[in-house]
N, C-alpha and C positions, 0 to 999 in steps of 0.2 A: 652505509646504513645496514644494520643487521636485520635479519628476517624476524617477523613477529612470532612470538611464542604461541604455539597452538594450545598449550594448556591455559594460558591467559585468555586466549580467544574463547575456549570452551567455558571458562568461568564467566566471561562477559556475556556470552550467549545465554547461559543458565540464569544469570542475574537479570538479564533483559526479559526472558520469558517469565520468570517469577514475578518481576515487577509489573509486567503487562497484565498478568492474571490478577494480581493484588489490586492494581489501580483500576481495573475494570469494575471492581465491586464498590469503589469509593463513590459516594453520591454527594458529598459536601464540597461545594466549590472552593471553600477556604482551604481544605486539605489538599485539593488538587492544585491550587495556586502555590501552596507551600512545596508540594512535590515538584512542580515545574521549576521553582526557584532552586531547589536542591539539585535537580537534574542539570540545570544550567551551570551551577557552581561546580558540580562533579565532572561535567563533560564540556569544558569551555572551548576546547579546540574545534574549530569549525562551526561553533554555535550560531553565529550570524548567518552563515550560508544555509545551515539546516533550518533555522527559523524562517528565512526567506522562502525556502522551498515549501515548508509547511504552510506559510501564508498564501503561497501561490496555488498549491495543489489541494490541500486538505481543508483549509478554513472556508473557502467558498462553498464547498459541498456541505460542510457541517452547518454553516450559517444558513445556507439555502434549505437544508432539511429541517432545521429548527423553525425557519420562517414558514415553510410549507405546513409543518405540524400545527403551528399557531393559527394559520389561515384556515386549515380544515376544521380545527376545533371551533373557531369562530363561526364558520359556515354552518356547522352542525348545531350551533346555538349554545355551546358550552363555553366556559370561561377560558379554558386552555391551561397549559402548564404554567407554573410560576416561573418568574425570570431566573430564580436560583437554579431550577432544574435545567433550563436552557443554557445557563452559564456553565453549569457543571458538565453538561453534554459537550459543549464546545471546548472547554478546557481539557477534558479527558481526551478528545480527539487530537488536540494540539500536543498534549503531553505524550501520548502513545506514539504519534508520528515522529516527534522529535527524538524520543528514545530510540525508536527503530532506526532512524537515519544516523544518529550519533554512534550507536553501537555497531551497526553494519559498516560504517566508514572505518572503524577501528579493527575489524575482525576479518581475517581471511576465512570465510565460512567453509570453503572446501578443505582447507587444512585442519580446521577445528573439528569437522565431522569425519575426518579420515579414519579414525579407529572403528567406526561403524559403517561397514560397506552398504547396508541397506539405506542409511541416511545419505550417504554419498550418491547412490543411484537415484534416490528420490530428488535430491537437490539438482543433479545433472538433468533429470527429466524436466523438472520445473523450469530450470534456466533455459533449456531448449525450447520449451513451449512458449516462454516469455519472448524469446528471440524471434520465433516464427510468427507469433501473433503481432509483435511490434513491427516486424518487416511487412506483414500484410497490411496493417493499418497505415503505415507510411506510404506504401505503394498505392493504396487506394486514394489517399489524400493527394498524392502527386498526379494520379490518373484523373481525378476530378479537376484539378487545376489545369492540366494540359488540355482538357476538352473545352475549357472556357477561355474567352479572350480577356476576361477580368477575374478578379479574385472571387471565389465562390461565396455567395451570401449564406446566411444562417439557414434559410429555408432549403436551399439546395444541399447543404451539408446534412441537415436532418433527414431530408428525403433519401439521401444515399446511405444513411446510417443503418437502416433496416437491412439492406442487402449486405452491407459490410458485416453487420452483426451475425447474420445467418452464415456468411462465409467463414467468419471466425469460429463459430460453433462447429461447423462441419469440419474445418481444418483441425481444430483441437481434438475432436472425436477421432478423426482419422489418425492423427499423430499418436494419440493415446493407444489406439489399437495396434499400431505398428510397434510402439515401444513395448507393449505387453507381449506381443508375439515374439519380438526379439529377446526379451528377458526369459520367456518360457523356453525358447529354443536353446538358450544358454544354461538352462537348468535352474533358473531362479524362481 
């Protein structure tokens, strides 16, 4: 199998960014549904896996946010947003997440941004931060499990989430300072 073309990767990334900005402004759910159908037709490879991931990770948050918005509007005594607006919100979230997963699965991002050293550095720093924070979160989850004889309940996980969040923020701040110092020392 031959290596992917970085020029094609740059074109895909540019198209994805342009489409993301354009689709963020669309408010009609019918246009968003058409755009999702076009995206599925243009990017069929891996579409079922990407849609399953979107359904597992994005849709619960989007639907939960929409439900919370409706609930708070009702509690405040207002009618709340129309169902078309909520449908558009959720379709936009699904579409943008699907596009991101489909494009990033096809592109070697490091090779695509190689002509721009500043973009490469930014990407490497972001990937390092993601790795460090993911490692801390998984270690914290394993630590909570090891302290209990049973699987942790939701209340115990939520109780520990504050400390984990604070640790994540402190760690990301420290990592950012270390990276900034290292870049400054190298003349960037």
